[in-house]
ROMAR-426059 format. One record per residue: residue in three letters; x, y, z of N, C-alpha, C, O, CB in turn. Coordinates in steps of 0.1 Angstrom, whole numbers, padded with zeros to 4 digits, always signed. Glycine has a CB too. Layout:
<sites>
ALAXYZXYZXYZXYZXYZ/...
</sites>
This chain:
<sites>
MET+1503+0900+1825+1499+0913+1831+1504+0913+1845+1504+0903+1852+1484+0915+1830/VAL+1509+0925+1849+1513+0927+1863+1504+0938+1868+1502+0948+1861+1528+0931+1864/SER+1499+0937+1880+1491+0947+1886+1496+0952+1899+1501+0943+1907+1476+0942+1887/PHE+1495+0965+1902+1499+0970+1915+1487+0978+1920+1480+0985+1913+1511+0979+1914/GLU+1485+0978+1933+1474+0986+1940+1481+0998+1946+1490+0997+1954+1467+0978+1951/ILE+1477+1010+1941+1483+1023+1945+1471+1032+1950+1463+1036+1941+1492+1029+1934/ASP+1471+1035+1963+1460+1044+1968+1447+1041+1962+1439+1049+1958+1464+1058+1964/GLY+1443+1028+1963+1430+1023+1958+1429+1022+1943+1418+1019+1938+1420+1033+1963/GLN+1440+1025+1936+1439+1024+1921+1448+1012+1917+1458+1009+1924+1444+1037+1915/THR+1444+1006+1906+1452+0995+1901+1460+0999+1889+1455+1005+1880+1443+0983+1898/LEU+1473+0997+1889+1482+1000+1878+1484+0986+1870+1489+0977+1876+1495+1006+1882/ARG+1481+0986+1858+1483+0974+1850+1494+0976+1840+1495+0986+1833+1470+0970+1842/LEU+1503+0967+1840+1515+0967+1831+1516+0954+1824+1512+0943+1829+1528+0970+1840/GLN+1522+0954+1812+1524+0942+1805+1539+0939+1805+1547+0948+1802+1519+0943+1790/LEU+1542+0927+1808+1556+0922+1809+1559+0913+1797+1553+0903+1795+1559+0915+1822/ASP+1569+0918+1788+1573+0910+1777+1587+0905+1780+1596+0914+1782+1572+0918+1764/LEU+1590+0892+1780+1603+0887+1782+1609+0880+1770+1602+0875+1762+1602+0876+1793/VAL+1622+0882+1768+1629+0875+1758+1632+0861+1763+1638+0859+1773+1643+0882+1754/LYS+1626+0851+1755+1628+0837+1760+1642+0833+1760+1650+0836+1751+1620+0828+1750/ASP+1646+0826+1771+1660+0821+1773+1671+0831+1773+1682+0827+1772+1663+0811+1761/ALA+1667+0844+1775+1678+0854+1777+1684+0853+1790+1678+0850+1800+1672+0868+1775/GLU+1697+0854+1790+1705+0853+1803+1715+0865+1803+1724+0865+1795+1713+0840+1804/PRO+1713+0875+1812+1703+0876+1822+1689+0879+1816+1687+0881+1804+1707+0886+1833/ILE+1679+0879+1825+1665+0882+1821+1665+0895+1813+1672+0905+1817+1656+0883+1833/LYS+1657+0896+1803+1657+0908+1794+1643+0909+1789+1636+0899+1786+1667+0907+1783/GLY+1638+0922+1787+1625+0924+1780+1621+0938+1782+1629+0947+1783+1615+0915+1787/ASP+1607+0940+1781+1601+0953+1782+1589+0952+1792+1583+0942+1793+1597+0958+1768/VAL+1587+0963+1799+1575+0965+1806+1567+0976+1799+1573+0987+1797+1578+0969+1822/ARG+1555+0973+1795+1547+0983+1788+1537+0989+1798+1530+0982+1805+1539+0976+1776/ASP+1536+1002+1798+1526+1009+1806+1513+1009+1800+1511+1003+1789+1531+1023+1809/ALA+1503+1015+1806+1489+1015+1801+1488+1022+1788+1479+1019+1780+1480+1023+1811/ALA+1497+1031+1784+1497+1038+1771+1504+1029+1761+1504+1033+1749+1504+1051+1772/GLY+1510+1018+1765+1516+1009+1755+1531+1013+1753+1538+1007+1744+1509+1010+1742/THR+1536+1022+1761+1550+1026+1760+1559+1015+1765+1557+1011+1777+1553+1040+1767/ALA+1569+1011+1758+1578+1001+1762+1589+1007+1771+1595+1017+1767+1584+0993+1750/HIS+1592+1000+1782+1603+1004+1791+1613+0992+1792+1610+0983+1799+1598+1009+1805/PRO+1624+0992+1784+1632+0981+1783+1641+0979+1796+1644+0989+1803+1642+0982+1771/PHE+1644+0966+1799+1653+0963+1810+1661+0951+1807+1658+0943+1798+1644+0960+1823/THR+1673+0950+1813+1681+0939+1813+1686+0936+1827+1692+0944+1833+1694+0941+1803/GLY+1683+0924+1832+1686+0920+1845+1675+0922+1855+1666+0931+1853+1699+0927+1849/TRP+1676+0915+1866+1666+0916+1876+1665+0929+1883+1654+0934+1885+1668+0905+1887/LEU+1677+0935+1885+1677+0948+1892+1670+0959+1883+1663+0967+1888+1691+0952+1895/GLU+1673+0959+1870+1666+0969+1861+1651+0966+1861+1644+0976+1860+1673+0968+1847/LEU+1647+0954+1861+1633+0950+1861+1626+0956+1873+1616+0963+1872+1631+0935+1860/VAL+1632+0954+1885+1626+0959+1897+1627+0975+1897+1617+0981+1901+1634+0954+1910/GLN+1638+0981+1892+1638+0995+1892+1627+1001+1882+1621+1011+1885+1652+1000+1887/THR+1625+0994+1871+1615+0999+1862+1601+0998+1868+1593+1007+1867+1616+0990+1849/LEU+1598+0987+1875+1585+0985+1881+1583+0996+1892+1573+1002+1893+1584+0971+1888/GLU+1594+0998+1900+1593+1008+1911+1590+1022+1905+1582+1030+1910+1606+1009+1919/ARG+1597+1025+1894+1596+1039+1887+1582+1040+1882+1576+1051+1883+1606+1040+1876/LEU+1576+1030+1876+1563+1031+1870+1552+1031+1880+1541+1037+1877+1561+1019+1860/ARG+1554+1025+1892+1544+1025+1902+1545+1037+1911+1536+1039+1920+1544+1012+1910/ALA+1555+1045+1910+1556+1057+1919+1545+1067+1917+1541+1070+1906+1570+1064+1916/PRO+1539+1072+1928+1528+1081+1928+1533+1094+1920+1544+1098+1921+1524+1085+1942/GLY+1524+1098+1912+1527+1110+1904+1535+1108+1891+1537+1117+1883+1534+1120+1912/THR+1539+1096+1889+1547+1093+1877+1537+1092+1865+1526+1086+1865+1554+1079+1878/THR+1541+1099+1854+1533+1099+1842+1541+1093+1831+1553+1092+1831+1528+1113+1838/THR+1534+1089+1821+1540+1082+1809+1550+1092+1803+1560+1088+1799+1530+1078+1799/GLU+1546+1105+1802+1555+1115+1796+1568+1116+1804+1578+1118+1798+1547+1129+1796/GLU+1567+1116+1818+1580+1116+1826+1589+1104+1823+1601+1106+1822+1576+1117+1841/ASP+1583+1093+1821+1591+1081+1819+1597+1081+1805+1607+1074+1803+1582+1068+1820/ARG+1592+1088+1796+1598+1088+1782+1610+1096+1781+1618+1094+1772+1587+1094+1772/THR+1613+1105+1791+1624+1114+1791+1635+1108+1799+1646+1114+1800+1621+1128+1795/
</sites>
């Protein structure tokens, strides 16, 4: 689990990694269980930043 503190609220995300993948690869699951796939460190960071942005909803991330 990954947690972020945003305006006094905690955002909990689940990080699923593909073992031995090169580069790093996996999914970040939001509180609703929606998977947000990434490949590489940059995409992982971009995904985390997008999910922790104020006002971001699961519905917005699906599109």
